[in-house]
C-alpha positions as CSV (number, residue, x, y, z in Angstrom):
1,M,4.4,-10.7,-42.4
2,E,5.6,-10.0,-38.9
3,K,3.9,-7.4,-36.7
4,H,6.2,-5.2,-34.7
5,I,5.1,-4.7,-31.0
6,D,6.8,-1.9,-29.1
7,A,6.8,-1.3,-25.4
8,H,4.0,1.2,-25.6
9,D,1.6,-1.4,-27.1
10,M,2.3,-3.9,-24.3
11,G,1.2,-1.5,-21.5
12,S,2.3,-1.9,-17.8
13,E,3.7,-5.4,-18.2
14,S,6.9,-4.2,-19.9
15,T,7.2,-0.6,-18.8
16,G,6.0,-0.7,-15.2
17,H,4.0,2.5,-15.7
18,W,0.3,3.2,-15.7
19,N,-1.7,6.1,-17.1
20,V,-3.6,7.8,-14.3
21,L,-5.7,10.9,-15.0
22,G,-3.6,11.7,-18.1
23,H,-0.2,11.3,-16.3
24,T,2.2,8.4,-16.6
25,V,3.1,7.2,-13.2
26,P,5.2,4.2,-12.0
27,K,3.0,1.2,-11.1
28,S,4.8,0.7,-7.8
29,E,3.9,4.2,-6.6
30,V,0.2,3.7,-7.4
31,V,0.2,0.3,-5.6
32,F,2.0,1.8,-2.6
33,F,-0.4,4.7,-2.1
34,V,-3.5,2.5,-2.5
35,Q,-2.1,0.0,0.1
36,V,-1.3,2.8,2.6
37,L,-4.8,4.4,2.0
38,L,-6.5,1.1,2.7
39,V,-4.5,0.5,5.8
40,Y,-5.3,4.0,7.1
41,I,-9.0,3.3,6.5
42,V,-8.7,0.1,8.5
43,V,-7.0,2.0,11.4
44,I,-9.7,4.7,11.5
45,V,-12.5,2.2,11.4
46,S,-10.9,0.1,14.1
47,I,-10.4,3.2,16.4
48,V,-14.0,4.3,15.8
49,N,-15.4,0.8,16.6
50,L,-13.2,0.6,19.8
51,T,-14.4,4.0,21.0
52,I,-18.1,3.2,20.6
53,N,-17.7,0.0,22.6
54,N,-18.6,-2.5,19.9
55,D,-19.0,-6.2,21.0
56,H,-16.1,-7.3,18.9
57,D,-13.2,-5.6,20.8
58,K,-10.8,-8.4,20.1
59,L,-11.4,-8.2,16.3
60,W,-10.8,-4.4,16.2
61,T,-7.8,-4.5,18.4
62,T,-6.2,-7.2,16.3
63,L,-6.9,-5.3,13.1
64,L,-5.5,-2.1,14.6
65,S,-2.3,-3.7,15.9
66,S,-1.8,-5.6,12.6
67,S,-2.3,-2.4,10.6
68,I,0.1,-0.4,12.7
69,G,2.7,-3.2,12.5
70,Y,2.3,-3.1,8.7
71,L,2.8,0.7,8.6
72,L,5.9,0.9,10.9
73,P,9.3,0.3,9.3
74,N,11.5,-2.6,10.4
75,P,13.9,-1.5,13.0
76,T,17.6,-1.5,12.0
77,L,20.8,-0.9,13.9
78,K,23.1,1.7,12.5
79,R,26.7,0.6,12.6
80,R,29.4,3.0,13.5
81,N,32.5,3.3,11.4
82,V,35.4,2.3,13.5
């Protein structure tokens, strides 16, 4: 006897969606917003520690610049149609 497994039974592996607070949302959106939230937390903590003159200025400057580099989009040149 073969058991039939549909996409609903397999969860996020096959559909790419998660159930969050009773709503079905794309997995990629949840991951994106969590990543951005964590980067903003790192930025805020870095700025606070730099303003209170903590002993680890190089650490906080590196974390701040890396986080800003992660948030900014890659620069691209727009080509004109000739």
